N, C-alpha and C positions, 0 to 999 in steps of 0.2 A: 464331840458330843453335841448333838442337836436334839433337844428334848423340851417338852412342855411339862412342867412340874405342877401338879395339883396340890393345893394347900388344904382343901376341905375334902377329907376322905371320911365317909360314914364309919362310925365306930372307933375312930382314932382322934385323939386330942390334937388340936391344931398346932399347939406349941411343939409337940413331939414330932409331928410331920415336918414342921419347919426345921427342927434340929436334924432330922434324918436327911432332909434335902441338902442342907449345908454340908453334912458329913459325906454324902454321895459325891458332891462337887469336889470337895477337898481330896477324896479318895481318887477320883479320876485324875486330878492334877498331879498328885503324888505318883500315880502309875505312869503317866505320860513323861514325867521328869526322870523316871528310871530307864526309859528307853535310851539305848546308846545314841550318842550324838553323831550326825553325819560328819564327813570330812570338812574342815574349814568352818565349823560352827562352834560357838562358845557355850551357848545355853539355849534352853527351850523357852520360848515366849508364846503367848496365846492371843489370837485374834478373837475378840468377844463381841457378841451381839446380845442385847437384852430387850425384852418388851413383853407386852401382854399376849401377843401372838407372834407367829413366825413372820407374818406380813408386816407387822408394825415394829419389828425389832430394829434397834439402832445400834451402831457401834459404840462400845463403851470401853473404858480402861479396865484392865484385869483387877486392879486393886479396889475398884468401886463395886464389885459384884455383890459382896455381902451387905453393904449398906443399901443397895438397890433392892435386894431381897427383903431386907427388914422394912423398907419403905412400903413395898407391896403388902406385906403382912400387916403393917400398922394401919394402912388405908382400908383394910378389909378385902383385898383382892382374893380371888379364889384360885388363880393360877398365874403362871408366868412362863415365858419361853426363854431359854438360855442356849446359846451356841458358843462352844469353846473349840477352837481349832488350833492345835499345836503347830508351831513353826520354829525352825532353827534360826538363831540370830547370831551374828558376829558382833562382838563389842567393838565400838569405835575407840581408838586410843585416846587417852586424855591429852589435852593440850599442855605442852611444856610451858611453864611460866618462867620467862626470862627476867630475872631480877636486875641484871646489869643494865638493860635498856630503860628501866623505869626509875633507877636511882638518879636523883638530881645531882648536878655537878657544880 
């Protein structure tokens, strides 16, 4: 998804447009996560870019998108650009904690 979302639409309340925008983003993420995973991949992750325009967009963490949208709305911004690209990721195994080596003798 590469899209510029407008927050000021004539004839629509700004708060409802903001809610609809967040709903559209969540709906896209849910739809992408339902796509079957390729071989050797554990889960879907997203490369995200956020900014006032496509040219000024910077990479951000997926979990911060909602707070960034709220910040734009709070500051009175009229639009924002969001780019979400799904990618398959393989989980790294957790490190085994060896208790025997750490115990004092």
